A tleap script that builds the chain and sets N, CA, C and O, in Angstrom:
source leaprc.protein.ff14SB
mol = sequence {
  NMET LYS ARG LYS GLN LEU LYS PHE ALA VAL
  GLY SER ILE VAL ILE ILE LEU THR LEU SER
  TYR LEU ALA TYR SER GLY PHE GLN GLU SER
  LYS MET TYR TYR GLN THR VAL PRO GLU LEU
  TYR ALA MET LYS ASP LYS ALA LEU GLY LEU
  ARG LEU GLN VAL SER GLY ASP VAL VAL ALA
  GLY THR LYS LYS ARG GLU GLY LYS ALA VAL
  VAL PHE ASP ILE GLY GLN GLU PRO GLN THR
  LEU HIE ILE LYS TYR VAL GLY LYS ASP PRO
  LEU PRO ASP THR LEU ILE ASP HIE ALA THR
  ALA MET ALA THR GLY LYS LEU GLY PRO ASP
  GLY VAL PHE ILE ALA ASP ALA MET SER ALA
  LYS CYS ALA SER LYS TYR GLU LYS GLU SER
  ALA ALA GLY LEU ASN ILE ALA LYS LYS CGLU
}
set mol.1.N position { -14.537 12.825 0.415 }
set mol.1.CA position { -13.413 13.550 -0.127 }
set mol.1.C position { -12.404 12.539 -0.670 }
set mol.1.O position { -12.097 11.539 -0.022 }
set mol.2.N position { -11.915 12.808 -1.828 }
set mol.2.CA position { -10.929 11.897 -2.417 }
set mol.2.C position { -9.580 12.089 -1.733 }
set mol.2.O position { -9.326 13.109 -1.092 }
set mol.3.N position { -8.733 11.092 -1.885 }
set mol.3.CA position { -7.419 11.108 -1.245 }
set mol.3.C position { -6.572 12.296 -1.727 }
set mol.3.O position { -5.894 12.914 -0.906 }
set mol.4.N position { -6.583 12.637 -3.011 }
set mol.4.CA position { -5.805 13.757 -3.534 }
set mol.4.C position { -6.311 15.079 -2.970 }
set mol.4.O position { -5.522 15.968 -2.650 }
set mol.5.N position { -7.628 15.204 -2.851 }
set mol.5.CA position { -8.199 16.428 -2.306 }
set mol.5.C position { -7.828 16.586 -0.833 }
set mol.5.O position { -7.580 17.702 -0.376 }
set mol.6.N position { -7.787 15.484 -0.088 }
set mol.6.CA position { -7.416 15.520 1.321 }
set mol.6.C position { -5.959 15.952 1.473 }
set mol.6.O position { -5.648 16.779 2.331 }
set mol.7.N position { -5.060 15.402 0.649 }
set mol.7.CA position { -3.646 15.799 0.686 }
set mol.7.C position { -3.494 17.278 0.369 }
set mol.7.O position { -2.723 17.982 1.021 }
set mol.8.N position { -4.226 17.746 -0.627 }
set mol.8.CA position { -4.159 19.160 -1.001 }
set mol.8.C position { -4.665 20.043 0.137 }
set mol.8.O position { -4.055 21.070 0.438 }
set mol.9.N position { -5.760 19.662 0.768 }
set mol.9.CA position { -6.336 20.445 1.864 }
set mol.9.C position { -5.378 20.495 3.055 }
set mol.9.O position { -5.157 21.562 3.628 }
set mol.10.N position { -4.808 19.346 3.430 }
set mol.10.CA position { -3.871 19.299 4.558 }
set mol.10.C position { -2.612 20.114 4.235 }
set mol.10.O position { -2.134 20.866 5.084 }
set mol.11.N position { -2.083 19.976 3.042 }
set mol.11.CA position { -0.906 20.741 2.630 }
set mol.11.C position { -1.179 22.236 2.645 }
set mol.11.O position { -0.336 23.020 3.080 }
set mol.12.N position { -2.347 22.631 2.175 }
set mol.12.CA position { -2.713 24.050 2.162 }
set mol.12.C position { -2.817 24.598 3.579 }
set mol.12.O position { -2.364 25.710 3.854 }
set mol.13.N position { -3.409 23.824 4.470 }
set mol.13.CA position { -3.549 24.265 5.862 }
set mol.13.C position { -2.177 24.419 6.522 }
set mol.13.O position { -1.944 25.382 7.252 }
set mol.14.N position { -1.272 23.472 6.269 }
set mol.14.CA position { 0.077 23.556 6.837 }
set mol.14.C position { 0.797 24.801 6.316 }
set mol.14.O position { 1.445 25.507 7.089 }
set mol.15.N position { 0.691 25.070 5.038 }
set mol.15.CA position { 1.344 26.246 4.446 }
set mol.15.C position { 0.754 27.533 5.033 }
set mol.15.O position { 1.497 28.449 5.382 }
set mol.16.N position { -0.561 27.605 5.142 }
set mol.16.CA position { -1.212 28.804 5.683 }
set mol.16.C position { -0.827 29.026 7.144 }
set mol.16.O position { -0.563 30.159 7.548 }
set mol.17.N position { -0.792 27.956 7.941 }
set mol.17.CA position { -0.398 28.091 9.338 }
set mol.17.C position { 1.060 28.530 9.480 }
set mol.17.O position { 1.380 29.357 10.334 }
set mol.18.N position { 1.938 27.981 8.647 }
set mol.18.CA position { 3.345 28.360 8.683 }
set mol.18.C position { 3.523 29.830 8.329 }
set mol.18.O position { 4.238 30.552 9.024 }
set mol.19.N position { 2.879 30.276 7.257 }
set mol.19.CA position { 2.979 31.678 6.857 }
set mol.19.C position { 2.379 32.602 7.919 }
set mol.19.O position { 2.907 33.687 8.161 }
set mol.20.N position { 1.300 32.189 8.543 }
set mol.20.CA position { 0.682 32.983 9.606 }
set mol.20.C position { 1.627 33.122 10.799 }
set mol.20.O position { 1.766 34.207 11.364 }
set mol.21.N position { 2.271 32.026 11.177 }
set mol.21.CA position { 3.220 32.077 12.291 }
set mol.21.C position { 4.390 33.002 11.970 }
set mol.21.O position { 4.785 33.809 12.812 }
set mol.22.N position { 4.948 32.895 10.770 }
set mol.22.CA position { 6.070 33.752 10.387 }
set mol.22.C position { 5.671 35.226 10.375 }
set mol.22.O position { 6.436 36.081 10.823 }
set mol.23.N position { 4.489 35.523 9.870 }
set mol.23.CA position { 4.012 36.914 9.849 }
set mol.23.C position { 3.815 37.430 11.269 }
set mol.23.O position { 4.196 38.561 11.571 }
set mol.24.N position { 3.229 36.625 12.140 }
set mol.24.CA position { 2.990 37.030 13.525 }
set mol.24.C position { 4.306 37.266 14.265 }
set mol.24.O position { 4.455 38.277 14.951 }
set mol.25.N position { 5.253 36.351 14.135 }
set mol.25.CA position { 6.525 36.509 14.848 }
set mol.25.C position { 7.317 37.698 14.303 }
set mol.25.O position { 7.981 38.392 15.073 }
set mol.26.N position { 7.261 37.943 13.012 }
set mol.26.CA position { 7.924 39.118 12.448 }
set mol.26.C position { 7.294 40.408 12.933 }
set mol.26.O position { 7.996 41.381 13.210 }
set mol.27.N position { 5.982 40.422 13.038 }
set mol.27.CA position { 5.281 41.598 13.537 }
set mol.27.C position { 5.634 41.863 14.993 }
set mol.27.O position { 5.856 43.012 15.375 }
set mol.28.N position { 5.689 40.819 15.810 }
set mol.28.CA position { 6.008 40.985 17.224 }
set mol.28.C position { 7.405 41.560 17.405 }
set mol.28.O position { 7.628 42.397 18.280 }
set mol.29.N position { 8.348 41.110 16.576 }
set mol.29.CA position { 9.715 41.601 16.704 }
set mol.29.C position { 9.848 43.037 16.224 }
set mol.29.O position { 10.667 43.791 16.750 }
set mol.30.N position { 9.057 43.427 15.234 }
set mol.30.CA position { 9.199 44.762 14.677 }
set mol.30.C position { 8.463 45.832 15.461 }
set mol.30.O position { 8.687 47.017 15.215 }
set mol.31.N position { 7.600 45.471 16.388 }
set mol.31.CA position { 6.834 46.482 17.105 }
set mol.31.C position { 7.478 46.878 18.433 }
set mol.31.O position { 6.783 47.248 19.379 }
set mol.32.N position { 8.796 46.798 18.499 }
set mol.32.CA position { 9.502 47.164 19.710 }
set mol.32.C position { 9.302 48.647 20.026 }
set mol.32.O position { 9.448 49.505 19.155 }
set mol.33.N position { 8.976 48.923 21.249 }
set mol.33.CA position { 8.895 50.294 21.726 }
set mol.33.C position { 10.282 50.690 22.178 }
set mol.33.O position { 10.960 49.912 22.849 }
set mol.34.N position { 10.715 51.887 21.823 }
set mol.34.CA position { 12.046 52.261 22.252 }
set mol.34.C position { 12.002 52.870 23.652 }
set mol.34.O position { 11.032 53.519 24.042 }
set mol.35.N position { 13.062 52.643 24.376 }
set mol.35.CA position { 13.213 53.135 25.741 }
set mol.35.C position { 14.181 54.310 25.734 }
set mol.35.O position { 15.092 54.364 24.907 }
set mol.36.N position { 13.991 55.231 26.635 }
set mol.36.CA position { 15.003 56.248 26.876 }
set mol.36.C position { 15.968 55.673 27.908 }
set mol.36.O position { 15.689 54.634 28.508 }
set mol.37.N position { 17.084 56.331 28.115 }
set mol.37.CA position { 18.073 55.825 29.066 }
set mol.37.C position { 17.484 55.741 30.486 }
set mol.37.O position { 17.671 54.719 31.146 }
set mol.38.N position { 16.775 56.780 30.983 }
set mol.38.CA position { 16.180 56.640 32.325 }
set mol.38.C position { 15.146 55.507 32.405 }
set mol.38.O position { 15.059 54.827 33.428 }
set mol.39.N position { 14.371 55.301 31.351 }
set mol.39.CA position { 13.400 54.204 31.351 }
set mol.39.C position { 14.098 52.847 31.405 }
set mol.39.O position { 13.629 51.926 32.075 }
set mol.40.N position { 15.214 52.730 30.699 }
set mol.40.CA position { 15.972 51.475 30.713 }
set mol.40.C position { 16.521 51.199 32.108 }
set mol.40.O position { 16.449 50.070 32.593 }
set mol.41.N position { 17.069 52.225 32.754 }
set mol.41.CA position { 17.581 52.034 34.107 }
set mol.41.C position { 16.462 51.733 35.099 }
set mol.41.O position { 16.688 51.031 36.084 }
set mol.42.N position { 15.260 52.250 34.856 }
set mol.42.CA position { 14.124 51.972 35.739 }
set mol.42.C position { 13.688 50.509 35.635 }
set mol.42.O position { 13.124 49.964 36.583 }
set mol.43.N position { 13.945 49.869 34.488 }
set mol.43.CA position { 13.586 48.455 34.317 }
set mol.43.C position { 14.488 47.528 35.130 }
set mol.43.O position { 14.103 46.400 35.438 }
set mol.44.N position { 15.671 47.996 35.473 }
set mol.44.CA position { 16.670 47.246 36.245 }
set mol.44.C position { 16.954 45.886 35.613 }
set mol.44.O position { 17.277 45.811 34.428 }
set mol.45.N position { 16.836 44.810 36.393 }
set mol.45.CA position { 17.202 43.469 35.917 }
set mol.45.C position { 16.232 42.908 34.884 }
set mol.45.O position { 16.570 41.955 34.182 }
set mol.46.N position { 15.037 43.476 34.774 }
set mol.46.CA position { 14.073 43.000 33.767 }
set mol.46.C position { 14.586 43.244 32.355 }
set mol.46.O position { 14.176 42.552 31.423 }
set mol.47.N position { 15.474 44.216 32.183 }
set mol.47.CA position { 15.977 44.571 30.860 }
set mol.47.C position { 17.073 43.623 30.378 }
set mol.47.O position { 17.354 43.567 29.181 }
set mol.48.N position { 17.687 42.889 31.280 }
set mol.48.CA position { 18.795 42.008 30.895 }
set mol.48.C position { 18.324 40.926 29.931 }
set mol.48.O position { 17.367 40.205 30.211 }
set mol.49.N position { 18.997 40.823 28.807 }
set mol.49.CA position { 18.704 39.775 27.831 }
set mol.49.C position { 17.541 40.059 26.908 }
set mol.49.O position { 17.348 39.332 25.934 }
set mol.50.N position { 16.745 41.108 27.183 }
set mol.50.CA position { 15.631 41.449 26.297 }
set mol.50.C position { 16.145 42.234 25.088 }
set mol.50.O position { 17.066 43.043 25.202 }
set mol.51.N position { 15.539 41.981 23.944 }
set mol.51.CA position { 15.879 42.760 22.750 }
set mol.51.C position { 15.106 44.072 22.829 }
set mol.51.O position { 13.875 44.081 22.839 }
set mol.52.N position { 15.846 45.180 22.885 }
set mol.52.CA position { 15.256 46.495 23.092 }
set mol.52.C position { 15.811 47.509 22.112 }
set mol.52.O position { 16.841 47.289 21.474 }
set mol.53.N position { 15.102 48.628 22.007 }
set mol.53.CA position { 15.616 49.803 21.309 }
set mol.53.C position { 15.782 50.888 22.360 }
set mol.53.O position { 14.867 51.151 23.141 }
set mol.54.N position { 16.948 51.515 22.377 }
set mol.54.CA position { 17.233 52.573 23.332 }
set mol.54.C position { 17.571 53.832 22.561 }
set mol.54.O position { 18.311 53.804 21.578 }
set mol.55.N position { 17.011 54.939 23.028 }
set mol.55.CA position { 17.235 56.211 22.360 }
set mol.55.C position { 17.821 57.217 23.334 }
set mol.55.O position { 17.441 57.270 24.503 }
set mol.56.N position { 18.747 58.009 22.832 }
set mol.56.CA position { 19.350 59.064 23.646 }
set mol.56.C position { 20.318 59.871 22.818 }
set mol.56.O position { 20.691 59.475 21.713 }
set mol.57.N position { 20.725 61.011 23.358 }
set mol.57.CA position { 21.667 61.884 22.667 }
set mol.57.C position { 23.094 61.389 22.878 }
set mol.57.O position { 23.465 60.986 23.980 }
set mol.58.N position { 23.890 61.425 21.808 }
set mol.58.CA position { 25.289 60.999 21.881 }
set mol.58.C position { 26.059 62.010 22.729 }
set mol.58.O position { 26.039 63.209 22.454 }
set mol.59.N position { 26.730 61.516 23.754 }
set mol.59.CA position { 27.527 62.368 24.629 }
set mol.59.C position { 28.781 62.792 23.860 }
set mol.59.O position { 29.476 61.958 23.280 }
set mol.60.N position { 29.054 64.083 23.864 }
set mol.60.CA position { 30.176 64.650 23.099 }
set mol.60.C position { 31.505 64.031 23.526 }
set mol.60.O position { 31.793 63.896 24.715 }
set mol.61.N position { 32.303 63.659 22.531 }
set mol.61.CA position { 33.650 63.170 22.764 }
set mol.61.C position { 33.769 61.728 23.229 }
set mol.61.O position { 34.855 61.299 23.620 }
set mol.62.N position { 32.682 60.972 23.198 }
set mol.62.CA position { 32.751 59.591 23.696 }
set mol.62.C position { 32.846 58.557 22.590 }
set mol.62.O position { 33.098 57.386 22.873 }
set mol.63.N position { 32.652 58.951 21.342 }
set mol.63.CA position { 32.639 57.978 20.247 }
set mol.63.C position { 34.064 57.608 19.845 }
set mol.63.O position { 34.877 58.467 19.503 }
set mol.64.N position { 34.348 56.288 19.897 }
set mol.64.CA position { 35.671 55.805 19.471 }
set mol.64.C position { 35.549 54.377 18.974 }
set mol.64.O position { 34.608 53.662 19.320 }
set mol.65.N position { 36.503 53.974 18.167 }
set mol.65.CA position { 36.521 52.635 17.589 }
set mol.65.C position { 37.411 51.737 18.429 }
set mol.65.O position { 38.514 52.118 18.820 }
set mol.66.N position { 36.907 50.527 18.702 }
set mol.66.CA position { 37.676 49.497 19.410 }
set mol.66.C position { 37.660 48.247 18.548 }
set mol.66.O position { 36.739 47.436 18.649 }
set mol.67.N position { 38.659 48.084 17.709 }
set mol.67.CA position { 38.686 46.960 16.772 }
set mol.67.C position { 37.582 47.125 15.749 }
set mol.67.O position { 37.516 48.152 15.073 }
set mol.68.N position { 36.711 46.129 15.621 }
set mol.68.CA position { 35.596 46.212 14.682 }
set mol.68.C position { 34.372 46.882 15.293 }
set mol.68.O position { 33.418 47.197 14.582 }
set mol.69.N position { 34.392 47.100 16.595 }
set mol.69.CA position { 33.255 47.697 17.291 }
set mol.69.C position { 33.458 49.205 17.444 }
set mol.69.O position { 34.583 49.704 17.418 }
set mol.70.N position { 32.348 49.909 17.601 }
set mol.70.CA position { 32.370 51.334 17.899 }
set mol.70.C position { 31.655 51.517 19.229 }
set mol.70.O position { 30.548 51.013 19.418 }
set mol.71.N position { 32.285 52.235 20.145 }
set mol.71.CA position { 31.689 52.463 21.458 }
set mol.71.C position { 31.445 53.956 21.647 }
set mol.71.O position { 32.213 54.794 21.177 }
set mol.72.N position { 30.363 54.263 22.341 }
set mol.72.CA position { 30.028 55.646 22.674 }
set mol.72.C position { 28.978 55.626 23.770 }
set mol.72.O position { 28.421 54.578 24.095 }
set mol.73.N position { 28.716 56.787 24.331 }
set mol.73.CA position { 27.714 56.914 25.388 }
set mol.73.C position { 26.540 57.729 24.869 }
set mol.73.O position { 26.704 58.645 24.063 }
set mol.74.N position { 25.340 57.372 25.353 }
set mol.74.CA position { 24.155 58.163 25.050 }
set mol.74.C position { 23.480 58.534 26.363 }
set mol.74.O position { 23.693 57.885 27.387 }
set mol.75.N position { 22.671 59.576 26.323 }
set mol.75.CA position { 21.951 60.032 27.501 }
set mol.75.C position { 22.432 61.393 27.927 }
set mol.75.O position { 23.086 62.107 27.166 }
set mol.76.N position { 22.104 61.744 29.144 }
set mol.76.CA position { 22.541 63.013 29.722 }
set mol.76.C position { 23.093 62.728 31.102 }
set mol.76.O position { 22.569 61.889 31.835 }
set mol.77.N position { 24.156 63.435 31.447 }
set mol.77.CA position { 24.770 63.233 32.765 }
set mol.77.C position { 23.720 63.467 33.829 }
set mol.77.O position { 22.932 64.400 33.672 }
set mol.78.N position { 23.649 62.722 34.862 }
set mol.78.CA position { 24.520 61.631 35.261 }
set mol.78.C position { 24.078 60.277 34.724 }
set mol.78.O position { 24.768 59.282 34.948 }
set mol.79.N position { 22.940 60.206 34.014 }
set mol.79.CA position { 22.451 58.922 33.505 }
set mol.79.C position { 22.847 58.743 32.047 }
set mol.79.O position { 22.148 59.196 31.141 }
set mol.80.N position { 23.967 58.083 31.836 }
set mol.80.CA position { 24.399 57.759 30.482 }
set mol.80.C position { 24.493 56.251 30.348 }
set mol.80.O position { 24.650 55.528 31.333 }
set mol.81.N position { 24.395 55.796 29.122 }
set mol.81.CA position { 24.460 54.366 28.831 }
set mol.81.C position { 25.591 54.136 27.849 }
set mol.81.O position { 25.683 54.805 26.820 }
set mol.82.N position { 26.450 53.186 28.176 }
set mol.82.CA position { 27.576 52.841 27.307 }
set mol.82.C position { 27.058 51.896 26.217 }
set mol.82.O position { 26.515 50.834 26.524 }
set mol.83.N position { 27.224 52.277 24.954 }
set mol.83.CA position { 26.780 51.491 23.803 }
set mol.83.C position { 28.010 50.900 23.119 }
set mol.83.O position { 29.017 51.581 22.926 }
set mol.84.N position { 27.913 49.627 22.759 }
set mol.84.CA position { 28.956 48.982 21.956 }
set mol.84.C position { 28.269 48.464 20.700 }
set mol.84.O position { 27.503 47.502 20.748 }
set mol.85.N position { 28.557 49.119 19.568 }
set mol.85.CA position { 27.936 48.735 18.299 }
set mol.85.C position { 28.805 47.700 17.605 }
set mol.85.O position { 29.966 47.960 17.288 }
set mol.86.N position { 28.227 46.508 17.369 }
set mol.86.CA position { 28.949 45.410 16.735 }
set mol.86.C position { 28.248 44.952 15.455 }
set mol.86.O position { 28.497 43.847 14.973 }
set mol.87.N position { 27.383 45.788 14.910 }
set mol.87.CA position { 26.620 45.429 13.720 }
set mol.87.C position { 27.477 45.357 12.475 }
set mol.87.O position { 28.633 45.780 12.474 }
set mol.88.N position { 26.900 44.818 11.419 }
set mol.88.CA position { 27.602 44.664 10.149 }
set mol.88.C position { 27.526 45.918 9.296 }
set mol.88.O position { 28.433 46.190 8.509 }
set mol.89.N position { 26.446 46.690 9.444 }
set mol.89.CA position { 26.272 47.898 8.642 }
set mol.89.C position { 27.139 49.021 9.192 }
set mol.89.O position { 27.403 49.067 10.394 }
set mol.90.N position { 27.589 49.934 8.319 }
set mol.90.CA position { 28.357 51.070 8.818 }
set mol.90.C position { 27.459 52.008 9.630 }
set mol.90.O position { 26.244 52.056 9.436 }
set mol.91.N position { 28.083 52.744 10.535 }
set mol.91.CA position { 27.326 53.708 11.322 }
set mol.91.C position { 26.781 54.814 10.423 }
set mol.91.O position { 27.425 55.177 9.438 }
set mol.92.N position { 25.611 55.352 10.741 }
set mol.92.CA position { 25.078 56.461 9.948 }
set mol.92.C position { 25.992 57.682 10.040 }
set mol.92.O position { 26.582 57.947 11.088 }
set mol.93.N position { 26.105 58.422 8.935 }
set mol.93.CA position { 26.919 59.640 8.926 }
set mol.93.C position { 26.391 60.681 9.896 }
set mol.93.O position { 27.144 61.532 10.370 }
set mol.94.N position { 25.109 60.619 10.190 }
set mol.94.CA position { 24.494 61.612 11.068 }
set mol.94.C position { 24.698 61.303 12.541 }
set mol.94.O position { 24.220 62.052 13.393 }
set mol.95.N position { 25.395 60.218 12.865 }
set mol.95.CA position { 25.666 59.867 14.262 }
set mol.95.C position { 26.894 60.641 14.725 }
set mol.95.O position { 28.022 60.150 14.674 }
set mol.96.N position { 26.641 61.854 15.173 }
set mol.96.CA position { 27.708 62.732 15.651 }
set mol.96.C position { 27.357 63.174 17.067 }
set mol.96.O position { 26.291 62.830 17.579 }
set mol.97.N position { 28.247 63.933 17.700 }
set mol.97.CA position { 27.991 64.441 19.045 }
set mol.97.C position { 26.682 65.220 19.084 }
set mol.97.O position { 26.391 66.013 18.189 }
set mol.98.N position { 25.906 64.988 20.119 }
set mol.98.CA position { 24.621 65.642 20.395 }
set mol.98.C position { 23.486 65.181 19.481 }
set mol.98.O position { 22.369 65.679 19.621 }
set mol.99.N position { 23.721 64.254 18.552 }
set mol.99.CA position { 22.645 63.723 17.711 }
set mol.99.C position { 21.884 62.661 18.507 }
set mol.99.O position { 22.444 62.031 19.404 }
set mol.100.N position { 20.616 62.471 18.177 }
set mol.100.CA position { 19.819 61.444 18.839 }
set mol.100.C position { 20.060 60.113 18.141 }
set mol.100.O position { 19.831 59.975 16.940 }
set mol.101.N position { 20.521 59.145 18.907 }
set mol.101.CA position { 20.826 57.814 18.374 }
set mol.101.C position { 19.791 56.820 18.878 }
set mol.101.O position { 19.299 56.926 20.002 }
set mol.102.N position { 19.470 55.847 18.022 }
set mol.102.CA position { 18.600 54.741 18.413 }
set mol.102.C position { 19.372 53.447 18.190 }
set mol.102.O position { 19.737 53.116 17.062 }
set mol.103.N position { 19.613 52.727 19.271 }
set mol.103.CA position { 20.361 51.476 19.218 }
set mol.103.C position { 19.417 50.313 19.480 }
set mol.103.O position { 18.592 50.364 20.393 }
set mol.104.N position { 19.545 49.263 18.672 }
set mol.104.CA position { 18.744 48.050 18.854 }
set mol.104.C position { 19.683 46.919 19.246 }
set mol.104.O position { 20.669 46.652 18.561 }
set mol.105.N position { 19.369 46.262 20.350 }
set mol.105.CA position { 20.210 45.172 20.810 }
set mol.105.C position { 19.787 44.708 22.193 }
set mol.105.O position { 18.608 44.742 22.547 }
set mol.106.N position { 20.789 44.269 22.976 }
set mol.106.CA position { 20.512 43.720 24.308 }
set mol.106.C position { 21.447 44.330 25.338 }
set mol.106.O position { 22.605 44.635 25.050 }
set mol.107.N position { 20.922 44.501 26.538 }
set mol.107.CA position { 21.718 45.000 27.657 }
set mol.107.C position { 22.442 43.829 28.299 }
set mol.107.O position { 21.824 42.841 28.694 }
set mol.108.N position { 23.758 43.951 28.398 }
set mol.108.CA position { 24.547 42.887 29.008 }
set mol.108.C position { 24.579 43.008 30.520 }
set mol.108.O position { 24.225 44.053 31.066 }
set mol.109.N position { 25.004 41.942 31.208 }
set mol.109.CA position { 25.064 41.967 32.677 }
set mol.109.C position { 26.067 42.984 33.218 }
set mol.109.O position { 25.974 43.391 34.376 }
set mol.110.N position { 27.029 43.398 32.380 }
set mol.110.CA position { 28.011 44.392 32.800 }
set mol.110.C position { 27.505 45.823 32.627 }
set mol.110.O position { 28.229 46.774 32.922 }
set mol.111.N position { 26.265 45.987 32.150 }
set mol.111.CA position { 25.689 47.321 31.975 }
set mol.111.C position { 25.975 47.947 30.629 }
set mol.111.O position { 25.561 49.079 30.381 }
set mol.112.N position { 26.670 47.244 29.751 }
set mol.112.CA position { 26.963 47.742 28.407 }
set mol.112.C position { 25.873 47.246 27.463 }
set mol.112.O position { 25.532 46.064 27.460 }
set mol.113.N position { 25.336 48.152 26.671 }
set mol.113.CA position { 24.298 47.801 25.709 }
set mol.113.C position { 24.978 47.373 24.418 }
set mol.113.O position { 25.644 48.185 23.776 }
set mol.114.N position { 24.824 46.117 24.028 }
set mol.114.CA position { 25.428 45.589 22.800 }
set mol.114.C position { 24.422 45.781 21.675 }
set mol.114.O position { 23.384 45.121 21.645 }
set mol.115.N position { 24.729 46.681 20.754 }
set mol.115.CA position { 23.810 47.022 19.670 }
set mol.115.C position { 24.240 46.336 18.382 }
set mol.115.O position { 25.425 46.302 18.049 }
set mol.116.N position { 23.258 45.786 17.657 }
set mol.116.CA position { 23.540 45.203 16.348 }
set mol.116.C position { 22.914 46.012 15.223 }
set mol.116.O position { 23.118 45.698 14.050 }
set mol.117.N position { 22.156 47.047 15.559 }
set mol.117.CA position { 21.571 47.951 14.565 }
set mol.117.C position { 21.558 49.356 15.155 }
set mol.117.O position { 21.270 49.547 16.337 }
set mol.118.N position { 21.872 50.332 14.314 }
set mol.118.CA position { 21.931 51.724 14.763 }
set mol.118.C position { 21.221 52.615 13.763 }
set mol.118.O position { 21.250 52.366 12.558 }
set mol.119.N position { 20.594 53.637 14.266 }
set mol.119.CA position { 20.065 54.694 13.416 }
set mol.119.C position { 20.218 56.002 14.170 }
set mol.119.O position { 20.356 56.026 15.393 }
set mol.120.N position { 20.192 57.080 13.419 }
set mol.120.CA position { 20.323 58.400 14.030 }
set mol.120.C position { 19.239 59.299 13.469 }
set mol.120.O position { 18.995 59.328 12.263 }
set mol.121.N position { 18.604 60.021 14.349 }
set mol.121.CA position { 17.595 60.979 13.920 }
set mol.121.C position { 18.321 62.243 13.512 }
set mol.121.O position { 19.071 62.821 14.299 }
set mol.122.N position { 18.099 62.671 12.283 }
set mol.122.CA position { 18.851 63.832 11.821 }
set mol.122.C position { 18.002 65.092 11.728 }
set mol.122.O position { 18.553 66.174 11.529 }
set mol.123.N position { 16.698 64.996 11.862 }
set mol.123.CA position { 15.857 66.184 11.702 }
set mol.123.C position { 16.175 67.241 12.739 }
set mol.123.O position { 16.207 68.430 12.419 }
set mol.124.N position { 16.410 66.834 13.969 }
set mol.124.CA position { 16.677 67.814 15.017 }
set mol.124.C position { 18.170 67.965 15.308 }
set mol.124.O position { 18.553 68.663 16.247 }
set mol.125.N position { 18.994 67.327 14.524 }
set mol.125.CA position { 20.436 67.346 14.766 }
set mol.125.C position { 20.986 68.758 14.775 }
set mol.125.O position { 21.742 69.122 15.675 }
set mol.126.N position { 20.618 69.555 13.790 }
set mol.126.CA position { 21.175 70.894 13.686 }
set mol.126.C position { 20.626 71.808 14.768 }
set mol.126.O position { 21.326 72.713 15.223 }
set mol.127.N position { 19.390 71.590 15.186 }
set mol.127.CA position { 18.833 72.378 16.269 }
set mol.127.C position { 19.598 72.106 17.558 }
set mol.127.O position { 19.895 73.034 18.310 }
set mol.128.N position { 19.921 70.836 17.818 }
set mol.128.CA position { 20.642 70.485 19.035 }
set mol.128.C position { 22.059 71.036 19.013 }
set mol.128.O position { 22.576 71.465 20.045 }
set mol.129.N position { 22.693 71.027 17.839 }
set mol.129.CA position { 24.037 71.568 17.739 }
set mol.129.C position { 24.040 73.057 18.015 }
set mol.129.O position { 24.915 73.550 18.726 }
set mol.130.N position { 23.080 73.782 17.467 }
set mol.130.CA position { 23.051 75.221 17.704 }
set mol.130.C position { 22.695 75.506 19.153 }
set mol.130.O position { 23.189 76.479 19.722 }
set mol.131.N position { 21.845 74.679 19.769 }
set mol.131.CA position { 21.507 74.864 21.170 }
set mol.131.C position { 22.716 74.568 22.057 }
set mol.131.O position { 22.851 75.147 23.135 }
set mol.132.N position { 23.584 73.679 21.611 }
set mol.132.CA position { 24.789 73.345 22.377 }
set mol.132.C position { 25.910 74.345 22.132 }
set mol.132.O position { 26.975 74.249 22.742 }
set mol.133.N position { 25.672 75.307 21.236 }
set mol.133.CA position { 26.685 76.322 20.963 }
set mol.133.C position { 27.665 75.950 19.887 }
set mol.133.O position { 28.713 76.584 19.766 }
set mol.134.N position { 27.357 74.936 19.095 }
set mol.134.CA position { 28.251 74.522 18.022 }
set mol.134.C position { 27.850 75.210 16.736 }
set mol.134.O position { 26.660 75.351 16.457 }
set mol.135.N position { 28.807 75.635 15.957 }
set mol.135.CA position { 28.527 76.276 14.670 }
set mol.135.C position { 28.920 75.342 13.549 }
set mol.135.O position { 30.011 75.463 12.991 }
set mol.136.N position { 28.048 74.412 13.213 }
set mol.136.CA position { 28.292 73.485 12.117 }
set mol.136.C position { 27.278 73.794 11.047 }
set mol.136.O position { 26.072 73.741 11.288 }
set mol.137.N position { 27.759 74.116 9.869 }
set mol.137.CA position { 26.846 74.477 8.770 }
set mol.137.C position { 26.180 73.228 8.223 }
set mol.137.O position { 26.751 72.138 8.229 }
set mol.138.N position { 24.973 73.413 7.755 }
set mol.138.CA position { 24.245 72.304 7.118 }
set mol.138.C position { 24.903 71.968 5.812 }
set mol.138.O position { 25.331 72.851 5.068 }
set mol.139.N position { 24.983 70.669 5.531 }
set mol.139.CA position { 25.526 70.220 4.249 }
set mol.139.C position { 24.417 70.266 3.222 }
set mol.139.O position { 23.315 69.776 3.469 }
set mol.140.N position { 24.688 70.829 2.114 }
set mol.140.CA position { 23.683 70.938 1.036 }
set mol.140.C position { 23.832 69.775 0.085 }
set mol.140.O position { 23.087 69.675 -0.889 }
savepdb mol mol.pdb
quit
């Protein structure tokens, strides 16, 4: 093998290995299984510091702004989880009382879930509102 061919082969292998590693690590991070609030509490100390997705219904009347952060509770009494959203993106418009929220972030040692990404499931939002006795018309 000539010297130029050897350099090309080694360079190609390094590039392929680097791209493979980046693809693998991106895949591992994106395949997070979301936890419900009771599942998160069942994990106890194992959940501390892990990057997780937590899903639960927004507890009515708990959403408020604290400086640049937005705090609210998800779950059902007596098991609720305090969420502190500190992400850069604005909160979804569909994140209202009784809507199902999905927060991505880490559970702190104080029991507060620090979220850097938020989404809200809106398909069942109106069903939950009507089941809760709220009369909110669908926006067209």
